[in-house]
N, C-alpha and C positions, 0 to 999 in steps of 0.2 A: 841581537836579542829582541829589540823593539819590533822587528819585522818577522824574524823566524819564530819568535815566541808569542806572536799575536794571539793565538787561541788560548794559550796559558795565561797571558796577561788579562784577557777578557774574562776568563774563568775566575781569576783572582779578584777582579773588580766586582764581579757578581757576588762572590762570597763576602767580600768586604761590605758591599751595599746591603746585603741581606742579613749580615751578622749583627748580633747584639754587642758582642765583644770579639775582636779578632786580633790575633798576633801573627805577624809574618816575619820570617827571618831567613837568612842563608848563612853560609859558613862564616863570613866576615861582616855581613850586614851592609855592604856597600854596592855590590854589583847588581845582582837580581833584586835584592831588597831596596837598594838605593833607587833603582830605576822605577820599581813599583811605587815606592813612597813618593818619589817626585811626580809621577803620573797622578796619583791620588791627590796629592796636595795641589797640584796645578788644576785638576778638574774641579776641586771645591773652591778655587779662587785665591789660593795662596800665591803671593807674588814670587817671581823668580829669585830675588835676593834672599827671601826667607827660605825658599826651597833649597838654595845653594848652601845657606848657613846650616840648615838642618842636616844636609848630606855631609858637610864637613865635620859635624860632631863625631862621626865615626873615626876621625883621626885620633881621638882620645884613646882608642883601643889598639892603635898600631903597634905599640911596644908589646902588648899581650899577644897579638896575632903573630908577631915575629917569634916571640918566645915559644908559643904553641907549635909553630912550624918547625922550629929547631928541635923541640922535644919529640916531634913526630918523625923527624928525619935526621937522626944522629949521624954525625960524620959527613953530612952533605953541607955544601955551601949555598946559601941563598943568593942567587945571582940577579934576581929581579929587584932593581932599586926602588921601585914604587910599590912593592908588596905591602898590602895593608893600608895603603894611603887612600885618602878620599878628599882630595883638594876640590874646592868649589868649581874650578874650571872644567873638571871632568863632567859634572852634572850639567853645567851650563852648555857644554858641547852637546850633550844628549838632548837637552831642551831645544837647542838651536836647530837640530836636524829635522824634527817634525814640523817646526815652524817654517823652515825653508821649503819643505816638501808638501806640507798640507795646509799651510797658512797659520797654524797654531797647534798647540798641544791638543786643544779641544778638536780641531780639525782632524788630527791624526787619530784621536780616539774614536771619532765618529766614522771616518772613512776606512780606517784600517782595522779597528777593533769592533765596529758596529755599535758603539756606545750611543745611546739616545738620551734625551733630556730626562726621562724617567729615572734612568740609572744615575745620572749626575745628581738629580734631586734626592735620590735615596742616599747617595754618598754624603751629600751635604746634611741631610736630616740626621743621619746616623753618626756623623763625625764632628759636626760643628755645634757649639753651644750658642744659644741665643738667636 
């Protein structure tokens, strides 16, 4: 998704940077949303440990996600043992890949998404206090 969805990620960054108030989400809040949130947090200077801790907060919804899945699929057995899970190591692996390939998350955003300093500044201005 970080590569195949590059255009969509860039579009989302533009919307977040331009928006006064923005909410973004996906079905469980960990895959697409987690990737975008980790990208935004990294671009505004949040450290990896805090990004990973933020991602892991989705674990609090795991039981609800499983209950919703079961309600939507009566009679079926959930066979994916990690369904609804958001352990820190997942987002850390996501953050490691662009660092290996582009030198950093910022390098990925610049080279793959076409993010420039003005967009990063707009994200910081819109999202950070102080």
